[in-house]
N, CA, C and O atoms as CSV, one atom per row, in Angstrom:
chain,resi,resn,atom,element,x,y,z
A,1,MET,N,N,-0.764,11.157,3.276
A,1,MET,CA,C,-1.858,10.269,3.602
A,1,MET,C,C,-1.505,8.928,2.997
A,1,MET,O,O,-0.804,8.842,1.989
A,2,GLN,N,N,-1.968,7.965,3.586
A,2,GLN,CA,C,-1.887,6.527,3.262
A,2,GLN,C,C,-3.250,6.013,2.633
A,2,GLN,O,O,-4.329,6.424,3.060
A,3,LEU,N,N,-3.155,5.132,1.641
A,3,LEU,CA,C,-4.268,4.522,1.056
A,3,LEU,C,C,-4.714,3.300,1.852
A,3,LEU,O,O,-3.896,2.473,2.255
A,4,TYR,N,N,-6.027,3.198,2.073
A,4,TYR,CA,C,-6.578,2.003,2.932
A,4,TYR,C,C,-7.786,1.484,2.200
A,4,TYR,O,O,-8.570,2.179,1.553
A,5,VAL,N,N,-7.853,0.064,2.390
A,5,VAL,CA,C,-9.089,-0.673,2.040
A,5,VAL,C,C,-9.832,-0.891,3.323
A,5,VAL,O,O,-9.253,-1.345,4.311
A,6,ILE,N,N,-11.137,-0.568,3.327
A,6,ILE,CA,C,-11.927,-0.737,4.610
A,6,ILE,C,C,-13.064,-1.666,4.180
A,6,ILE,O,O,-13.785,-1.442,3.208
A,7,ARG,N,N,-13.168,-2.794,5.036
A,7,ARG,CA,C,-14.222,-3.814,4.843
A,7,ARG,C,C,-15.300,-3.588,5.788
A,7,ARG,O,O,-15.084,-3.549,7.000
A,8,ARG,N,N,-16.543,-3.426,5.240
A,8,ARG,CA,C,-17.684,-3.189,6.140
A,8,ARG,C,C,-18.740,-4.309,5.782
A,8,ARG,O,O,-19.643,-4.095,4.974
A,9,PRO,N,N,-18.576,-5.499,6.422
A,9,PRO,CA,C,-19.470,-6.541,6.089
A,9,PRO,C,C,-20.848,-6.498,6.624
A,9,PRO,O,O,-21.048,-6.256,7.814
A,10,SER,N,N,-21.869,-6.740,5.728
A,10,SER,CA,C,-23.240,-6.810,6.141
A,10,SER,C,C,-23.636,-5.672,6.957
A,10,SER,O,O,-24.316,-5.810,7.974
A,11,ALA,N,N,-23.213,-4.528,6.520
A,11,ALA,CA,C,-23.502,-3.227,7.352
A,11,ALA,C,C,-24.868,-2.571,7.001
A,11,ALA,O,O,-25.266,-1.680,7.752
A,12,TRP,N,N,-25.578,-2.910,5.990
A,12,TRP,CA,C,-26.758,-2.231,5.581
A,12,TRP,C,C,-27.800,-3.181,5.179
A,12,TRP,O,O,-27.501,-4.148,4.479
A,13,ALA,N,N,-29.051,-2.967,5.588
A,13,ALA,CA,C,-30.149,-3.893,5.236
A,13,ALA,C,C,-30.711,-3.539,3.878
A,13,ALA,O,O,-31.305,-4.413,3.247
A,14,SER,N,N,-30.576,-2.386,3.407
A,14,SER,CA,C,-31.169,-1.992,2.094
A,14,SER,C,C,-30.277,-0.970,1.352
A,14,SER,O,O,-29.387,-0.377,1.960
A,15,ALA,N,N,-30.507,-0.771,0.087
A,15,ALA,CA,C,-29.802,0.287,-0.712
A,15,ALA,C,C,-30.105,1.579,-0.133
A,15,ALA,O,O,-29.188,2.400,-0.110
A,16,GLU,N,N,-31.315,1.922,0.371
A,16,GLU,CA,C,-31.651,3.119,0.852
A,16,GLU,C,C,-30.864,3.538,2.101
A,16,GLU,O,O,-30.440,4.684,2.251
A,17,ALA,N,N,-30.692,2.556,2.981
A,17,ALA,CA,C,-29.852,2.667,4.230
A,17,ALA,C,C,-28.371,2.939,3.793
A,17,ALA,O,O,-27.697,3.768,4.404
A,18,LEU,N,N,-27.911,2.294,2.821
A,18,LEU,CA,C,-26.548,2.458,2.386
A,18,LEU,C,C,-26.395,3.852,1.792
A,18,LEU,O,O,-25.354,4.469,2.015
A,19,LYS,N,N,-27.378,4.399,1.039
A,19,LYS,CA,C,-27.313,5.676,0.395
A,19,LYS,C,C,-27.349,6.794,1.511
A,19,LYS,O,O,-26.688,7.824,1.382
A,20,GLU,N,N,-28.071,6.573,2.510
A,20,GLU,CA,C,-28.101,7.557,3.597
A,20,GLU,C,C,-26.785,7.688,4.311
A,20,GLU,O,O,-26.302,8.770,4.646
A,21,ALA,N,N,-26.227,6.486,4.526
A,21,ALA,CA,C,-24.885,6.374,5.260
A,21,ALA,C,C,-23.809,7.053,4.302
A,21,ALA,O,O,-22.977,7.836,4.758
A,22,ALA,N,N,-23.865,6.716,2.954
A,22,ALA,CA,C,-22.882,7.360,2.074
A,22,ALA,C,C,-23.021,8.861,2.128
A,22,ALA,O,O,-21.992,9.529,2.235
A,23,ALA,N,N,-24.188,9.450,2.066
A,23,ALA,CA,C,-24.362,10.939,2.102
A,23,ALA,C,C,-23.804,11.451,3.398
A,23,ALA,O,O,-23.154,12.495,3.348
A,24,ARG,N,N,-23.972,10.849,4.552
A,24,ARG,CA,C,-23.424,11.203,5.879
A,24,ARG,C,C,-21.937,11.128,5.730
A,24,ARG,O,O,-21.256,12.106,6.039
A,25,SER,N,N,-21.361,9.975,5.255
A,25,SER,CA,C,-19.939,9.685,5.180
A,25,SER,C,C,-19.303,10.960,4.435
A,25,SER,O,O,-18.407,11.629,4.950
A,26,ALA,N,N,-19.807,11.206,3.277
A,26,ALA,CA,C,-19.318,12.208,2.445
A,26,ALA,C,C,-19.284,13.592,3.149
A,26,ALA,O,O,-18.299,14.330,3.151
A,27,GLN,N,N,-20.366,13.836,3.693
A,27,GLN,CA,C,-20.477,15.142,4.478
A,27,GLN,C,C,-19.468,15.295,5.559
A,27,GLN,O,O,-18.820,16.335,5.675
A,28,ILE,N,N,-19.316,14.226,6.390
A,28,ILE,CA,C,-18.356,14.274,7.497
A,28,ILE,C,C,-16.974,14.383,6.980
A,28,ILE,O,O,-16.164,15.180,7.454
A,29,GLY,N,N,-16.688,13.501,5.916
A,29,GLY,CA,C,-15.399,13.595,5.341
A,29,GLY,C,C,-14.992,14.842,4.628
A,29,GLY,O,O,-13.831,15.253,4.633
A,30,ASN,N,N,-15.957,15.420,4.029
A,30,ASN,CA,C,-15.651,16.762,3.283
A,30,ASN,C,C,-15.769,17.911,4.184
A,30,ASN,O,O,-15.058,18.884,3.934
A,31,GLU,N,N,-16.538,17.949,5.171
A,31,GLU,CA,C,-16.786,19.216,5.937
A,31,GLU,C,C,-16.055,19.090,7.306
A,31,GLU,O,O,-15.569,20.106,7.802
A,32,GLU,N,N,-15.959,17.914,7.925
A,32,GLU,CA,C,-15.420,17.927,9.283
A,32,GLU,C,C,-14.031,17.354,9.363
A,32,GLU,O,O,-13.287,17.674,10.290
A,33,MET,N,N,-13.645,16.481,8.381
A,33,MET,CA,C,-12.335,15.746,8.527
A,33,MET,C,C,-11.515,15.815,7.302
A,33,MET,O,O,-10.642,14.971,7.097
A,34,SER,N,N,-11.765,16.835,6.429
A,34,SER,CA,C,-11.116,16.906,5.158
A,34,SER,C,C,-9.485,16.839,5.298
A,34,SER,O,O,-8.813,16.471,4.335
A,35,ASP,N,N,-8.970,17.156,6.358
A,35,ASP,CA,C,-7.536,17.117,6.555
A,35,ASP,C,C,-7.067,15.709,7.037
A,35,ASP,O,O,-5.863,15.477,7.149
A,36,ARG,N,N,-7.976,14.804,7.311
A,36,ARG,CA,C,-7.599,13.475,7.908
A,36,ARG,C,C,-8.067,12.298,7.034
A,36,ARG,O,O,-7.448,11.234,7.039
A,37,VAL,N,N,-9.185,12.501,6.270
A,37,VAL,CA,C,-9.779,11.414,5.523
A,37,VAL,C,C,-10.235,11.832,4.152
A,37,VAL,O,O,-10.659,12.972,3.961
A,38,ARG,N,N,-10.160,10.945,3.205
A,38,ARG,CA,C,-10.659,11.273,1.810
A,38,ARG,C,C,-11.290,9.926,1.274
A,38,ARG,O,O,-10.607,8.917,1.096
A,39,TRP,N,N,-12.548,9.987,1.049
A,39,TRP,CA,C,-13.228,8.768,0.481
A,39,TRP,C,C,-12.963,8.775,-1.062
A,39,TRP,O,O,-13.230,9.776,-1.727
A,40,ILE,N,N,-12.493,7.769,-1.559
A,40,ILE,CA,C,-12.094,7.651,-2.929
A,40,ILE,C,C,-13.224,6.847,-3.723
A,40,ILE,O,O,-13.692,7.362,-4.739
A,41,ARG,N,N,-13.636,5.703,-3.325
A,41,ARG,CA,C,-14.681,4.875,-3.948
A,41,ARG,C,C,-15.124,3.710,-3.043
A,41,ARG,O,O,-14.453,3.395,-2.061
A,42,SER,N,N,-16.183,3.117,-3.361
A,42,SER,CA,C,-16.590,1.986,-2.675
A,42,SER,C,C,-17.250,0.892,-3.650
A,42,SER,O,O,-17.946,1.191,-4.621
A,43,TYR,N,N,-16.959,-0.311,-3.285
A,43,TYR,CA,C,-17.578,-1.359,-4.055
A,43,TYR,C,C,-18.602,-2.028,-3.135
A,43,TYR,O,O,-18.265,-2.470,-2.036
A,44,VAL,N,N,-19.827,-2.096,-3.583
A,44,VAL,CA,C,-20.904,-2.570,-2.876
A,44,VAL,C,C,-21.157,-4.040,-3.194
A,44,VAL,O,O,-21.279,-4.393,-4.367
A,45,VAL,N,N,-21.242,-4.916,-2.179
A,45,VAL,CA,C,-21.350,-6.374,-2.429
A,45,VAL,C,C,-22.689,-6.893,-1.725
A,45,VAL,O,O,-23.129,-6.371,-0.701
A,46,ASN,N,N,-23.311,-8.007,-2.396
A,46,ASN,CA,C,-24.305,-8.646,-1.759
A,46,ASN,C,C,-23.838,-9.698,-0.790
A,46,ASN,O,O,-23.102,-10.605,-1.176
A,47,GLU,N,N,-24.228,-9.609,0.407
A,47,GLU,CA,C,-23.592,-10.553,1.381
A,47,GLU,C,C,-24.486,-11.763,1.513
A,47,GLU,O,O,-25.657,-11.683,1.141
A,48,ALA,N,N,-23.977,-12.930,2.044
A,48,ALA,CA,C,-24.756,-14.162,2.044
A,48,ALA,C,C,-25.999,-14.133,2.958
A,48,ALA,O,O,-26.896,-14.964,2.812
A,49,ASP,N,N,-26.045,-13.205,3.868
A,49,ASP,CA,C,-27.164,-12.979,4.718
A,49,ASP,C,C,-28.223,-12.120,4.128
A,49,ASP,O,O,-29.230,-11.864,4.788
A,50,GLY,N,N,-28.053,-11.649,2.894
A,50,GLY,CA,C,-29.029,-10.799,2.256
A,50,GLY,C,C,-28.797,-9.241,2.442
A,50,GLY,O,O,-29.513,-8.423,1.863
A,51,ARG,N,N,-27.805,-8.894,3.241
A,51,ARG,CA,C,-27.560,-7.565,3.517
A,51,ARG,C,C,-26.527,-7.068,2.482
A,51,ARG,O,O,-26.042,-7.823,1.640
A,52,LEU,N,N,-26.207,-5.728,2.588
A,52,LEU,CA,C,-25.174,-5.165,1.757
A,52,LEU,C,C,-23.930,-4.841,2.509
A,52,LEU,O,O,-24.023,-4.347,3.633
A,53,GLY,N,N,-22.810,-5.078,1.984
A,53,GLY,CA,C,-21.544,-4.755,2.501
A,53,GLY,C,C,-20.734,-3.917,1.553
A,53,GLY,O,O,-21.097,-3.723,0.393
A,54,THR,N,N,-19.620,-3.418,2.071
A,54,THR,CA,C,-18.748,-2.607,1.076
A,54,THR,C,C,-17.297,-2.964,1.376
A,54,THR,O,O,-16.887,-3.408,2.448
A,55,PHE,N,N,-16.577,-2.712,0.286
A,55,PHE,CA,C,-15.097,-2.501,0.306
A,55,PHE,C,C,-14.851,-1.117,-0.108
A,55,PHE,O,O,-15.082,-0.749,-1.260
A,56,CYS,N,N,-14.370,-0.308,0.837
A,56,CYS,CA,C,-14.098,1.147,0.523
A,56,CYS,C,C,-12.719,1.456,0.412
A,56,CYS,O,O,-11.897,0.879,1.124
A,57,ILE,N,N,-12.386,2.339,-0.441
A,57,ILE,CA,C,-10.956,2.812,-0.639
A,57,ILE,C,C,-10.968,4.276,-0.099
A,57,ILE,O,O,-11.729,5.133,-0.549
A,58,TYR,N,N,-10.195,4.465,0.757
A,58,TYR,CA,C,-9.977,5.778,1.488
A,58,TYR,C,C,-8.490,6.170,1.480
A,58,TYR,O,O,-7.612,5.308,1.524
A,59,GLU,N,N,-8.238,7.419,1.427
A,59,GLU,CA,C,-6.958,7.957,1.864
A,59,GLU,C,C,-7.203,8.507,3.329
A,59,GLU,O,O,-8.200,9.148,3.664
A,60,ALA,N,N,-6.182,8.174,4.123
A,60,ALA,CA,C,-6.409,8.643,5.572
A,60,ALA,C,C,-4.987,8.917,6.262
A,60,ALA,O,O,-3.973,8.309,5.921
A,61,LYS,N,N,-5.012,9.786,7.157
A,61,LYS,CA,C,-3.782,10.228,7.895
A,61,LYS,C,C,-3.280,9.023,8.587
A,61,LYS,O,O,-2.081,8.749,8.541
A,62,ASP,N,N,-4.142,8.277,9.236
A,62,ASP,CA,C,-3.786,7.095,9.965
A,62,ASP,C,C,-5.044,6.198,10.299
A,62,ASP,O,O,-6.159,6.607,9.975
A,63,GLY,N,N,-4.902,5.080,10.888
A,63,GLY,CA,C,-5.990,4.216,11.254
A,63,GLY,C,C,-6.969,4.893,12.136
A,63,GLY,O,O,-8.185,4.772,11.988
A,64,GLU,N,N,-6.402,5.616,13.066
A,64,GLU,CA,C,-7.317,6.364,14.052
A,64,GLU,C,C,-8.329,7.389,13.335
A,64,GLU,O,O,-9.429,7.650,13.822
A,65,ALA,N,N,-7.862,7.941,12.148
A,65,ALA,CA,C,-8.729,8.817,11.413
A,65,ALA,C,C,-9.836,8.008,10.739
A,65,ALA,O,O,-10.918,8.565,10.556
A,66,ILE,N,N,-9.657,6.732,10.351
A,66,ILE,CA,C,-10.585,5.871,9.818
A,66,ILE,C,C,-11.613,5.526,10.792
A,66,ILE,O,O,-12.809,5.646,10.525
A,67,ARG,N,N,-11.152,5.070,11.990
A,67,ARG,CA,C,-12.134,4.770,13.112
A,67,ARG,C,C,-12.832,5.977,13.514
A,67,ARG,O,O,-14.030,5.831,13.758
A,68,GLU,N,N,-12.339,7.135,13.635
A,68,GLU,CA,C,-13.115,8.346,14.075
A,68,GLU,C,C,-14.095,8.708,12.947
A,68,GLU,O,O,-15.215,9.086,13.291
A,69,HIS,N,N,-13.834,8.642,11.794
A,69,HIS,CA,C,-14.798,8.969,10.722
A,69,HIS,C,C,-15.949,7.975,10.732
A,69,HIS,O,O,-17.107,8.353,10.558
A,70,ALA,N,N,-15.629,6.721,10.934
A,70,ALA,CA,C,-16.673,5.628,10.969
A,70,ALA,C,C,-17.605,5.859,12.228
A,70,ALA,O,O,-18.827,5.725,12.159
A,71,ARG,N,N,-16.969,6.198,13.321
A,71,ARG,CA,C,-17.700,6.416,14.527
A,71,ARG,C,C,-18.620,7.576,14.352
A,71,ARG,O,O,-19.772,7.533,14.784
A,72,ARG,N,N,-18.122,8.643,13.709
A,72,ARG,CA,C,-19.042,9.855,13.513
A,72,ARG,C,C,-20.229,9.524,12.544
A,72,ARG,O,O,-21.347,10.015,12.703
A,73,VAL,N,N,-19.932,8.714,11.595
A,73,VAL,CA,C,-20.893,8.333,10.598
A,73,VAL,C,C,-21.931,7.338,11.186
A,73,VAL,O,O,-23.099,7.331,10.800
A,74,GLY,N,N,-21.439,6.479,12.158
A,74,GLY,CA,C,-22.319,5.378,12.655
A,74,GLY,C,C,-22.297,4.104,11.899
A,74,GLY,O,O,-23.285,3.375,11.809
A,75,MET,N,N,-21.053,3.831,11.312
A,75,MET,CA,C,-20.930,2.550,10.535
A,75,MET,C,C,-19.633,1.899,11.016
A,75,MET,O,O,-18.809,2.514,11.693
A,76,PRO,N,N,-19.479,0.533,10.609
A,76,PRO,CA,C,-18.279,-0.115,10.990
A,76,PRO,C,C,-17.029,0.506,10.440
A,76,PRO,O,O,-17.041,1.126,9.376
A,77,GLY,N,N,-15.953,0.339,11.166
A,77,GLY,CA,C,-14.718,0.946,10.760
A,77,GLY,C,C,-13.468,0.375,11.296
A,77,GLY,O,O,-12.405,0.996,11.260
A,78,GLU,N,N,-13.604,-0.907,11.835
A,78,GLU,CA,C,-12.448,-1.530,12.448
A,78,GLU,C,C,-11.628,-2.548,11.575
A,78,GLU,O,O,-10.523,-2.954,11.935
A,79,GLU,N,N,-12.187,-2.904,10.503
A,79,GLU,CA,C,-11.516,-3.805,9.595
A,79,GLU,C,C,-10.960,-3.041,8.386
A,79,GLU,O,O,-11.635,-2.838,7.376
A,80,PHE,N,N,-9.725,-2.639,8.538
A,80,PHE,CA,C,-9.128,-1.830,7.355
A,80,PHE,C,C,-7.610,-2.343,7.298
A,80,PHE,O,O,-7.023,-2.869,8.244
A,81,TYR,N,N,-7.093,-2.107,6.065
A,81,TYR,CA,C,-5.782,-2.485,5.788
A,81,TYR,C,C,-5.028,-1.440,4.904
A,81,TYR,O,O,-5.583,-0.921,3.935
A,82,PRO,N,N,-3.824,-1.167,5.247
A,82,PRO,CA,C,-2.999,-0.232,4.431
A,82,PRO,C,C,-2.754,-0.862,3.129
A,82,PRO,O,O,-2.455,-2.055,3.091
A,83,VAL,N,N,-2.861,-0.127,2.004
A,83,VAL,CA,C,-2.512,-0.637,0.663
A,83,VAL,C,C,-1.070,-0.602,0.441
A,83,VAL,O,O,-0.453,0.457,0.557
A,84,ALA,N,N,-0.477,-1.737,0.117
A,84,ALA,CA,C,0.984,-1.871,-0.103
A,84,ALA,C,C,1.219,-1.413,-1.654
A,84,ALA,O,O,2.216,-0.743,-1.924
A,85,SER,N,N,0.367,-1.751,-2.580
A,85,SER,CA,C,0.569,-1.442,-3.880
A,85,SER,C,C,-0.765,-1.616,-4.569
A,85,SER,O,O,-1.693,-2.230,-4.041
A,86,THR,N,N,-0.838,-1.029,-5.829
A,86,THR,CA,C,-1.999,-1.209,-6.691
A,86,THR,C,C,-1.674,-1.756,-8.011
A,86,THR,O,O,-0.757,-1.252,-8.659
A,87,VAL,N,N,-2.353,-2.752,-8.467
A,87,VAL,CA,C,-2.233,-3.301,-9.751
A,87,VAL,C,C,-3.483,-3.102,-10.518
A,87,VAL,O,O,-4.506,-3.676,-10.146
A,88,VAL,N,N,-3.483,-2.320,-11.577
A,88,VAL,CA,C,-4.691,-2.049,-12.411
A,88,VAL,C,C,-4.444,-2.848,-13.732
A,88,VAL,O,O,-3.511,-2.560,-14.482
A,89,VAL,N,N,-5.295,-3.835,-13.975
A,89,VAL,CA,C,-5.200,-4.514,-15.249
A,89,VAL,C,C,-6.093,-3.794,-16.282
A,89,VAL,O,O,-5.758,-3.630,-17.455
A,90,ARG,N,N,-7.170,-3.410,-15.787
A,90,ARG,CA,C,-8.162,-2.644,-16.641
A,90,ARG,C,C,-8.834,-1.689,-15.696
A,90,ARG,O,O,-8.939,-1.969,-14.502
A,91,PRO,N,N,-9.298,-0.556,-16.209
A,91,PRO,CA,C,-10.068,0.348,-15.343
A,91,PRO,C,C,-11.393,-0.278,-14.941
A,91,PRO,O,O,-11.766,-1.276,-15.556
A,92,ASP,N,N,-12.099,0.199,-14.009
A,92,ASP,CA,C,-13.381,-0.367,-13.674
A,92,ASP,C,C,-14.321,-0.117,-14.783
A,92,ASP,O,O,-14.258,0.925,-15.436
A,93,PRO,N,N,-15.175,-1.022,-15.014
A,93,PRO,CA,C,-16.119,-0.858,-16.180
A,93,PRO,C,C,-17.093,0.187,-15.859
A,93,PRO,O,O,-17.393,0.379,-14.680
A,94,ALA,N,N,-17.657,0.936,-16.880
A,94,ALA,CA,C,-18.620,1.918,-16.633
A,94,ALA,C,C,-19.931,1.215,-16.360
A,94,ALA,O,O,-20.245,0.171,-16.932
A,95,GLU,N,N,-20.710,1.849,-15.433
A,95,GLU,CA,C,-22.066,1.277,-15.085
A,95,GLU,C,C,-22.946,1.657,-16.305
A,95,GLU,O,O,-22.783,2.707,-16.927
A,96,PRO,N,N,-23.871,0.749,-16.597
A,96,PRO,CA,C,-24.914,1.170,-17.578
A,96,PRO,C,C,-25.704,2.298,-17.188
A,96,PRO,O,O,-26.045,2.504,-16.024
A,97,ALA,N,N,-26.021,3.097,-18.248
A,97,ALA,CA,C,-26.892,4.272,-18.003
A,97,ALA,C,C,-28.294,3.831,-17.625
A,97,ALA,O,O,-28.887,2.912,-18.190
A,98,ALA,N,N,-28.783,4.563,-16.617
A,98,ALA,CA,C,-30.170,4.358,-16.233
A,98,ALA,C,C,-31.123,4.600,-17.329
A,98,ALA,O,O,-30.940,5.599,-18.023
A,99,GLY,N,N,-32.144,3.800,-17.584
A,99,GLY,CA,C,-32.928,3.964,-18.781
A,99,GLY,C,C,-34.292,4.179,-18.556
A,99,GLY,O,O,-35.058,4.332,-19.507
């Protein structure tokens, strides 16, 4: 499988909508397409229009698997790039504990 970065700009109006899409994405990836796609992580960004977007890291068999997964979930999946290399200067910082 190849590592990909998937850009989903302004795809969600709220954190709740993103949470619902994430649950569906995990379910479809884990239960229906586990031999073709594997969700690694996502970075959620605040878009200029006030919506939420993501940069997602996936392993996938090919670009068609990414498109099919996105179609089944009902989210954007046409803007993706194969990762040529990874440079890690530091690990991702830990999120603060909810208090």
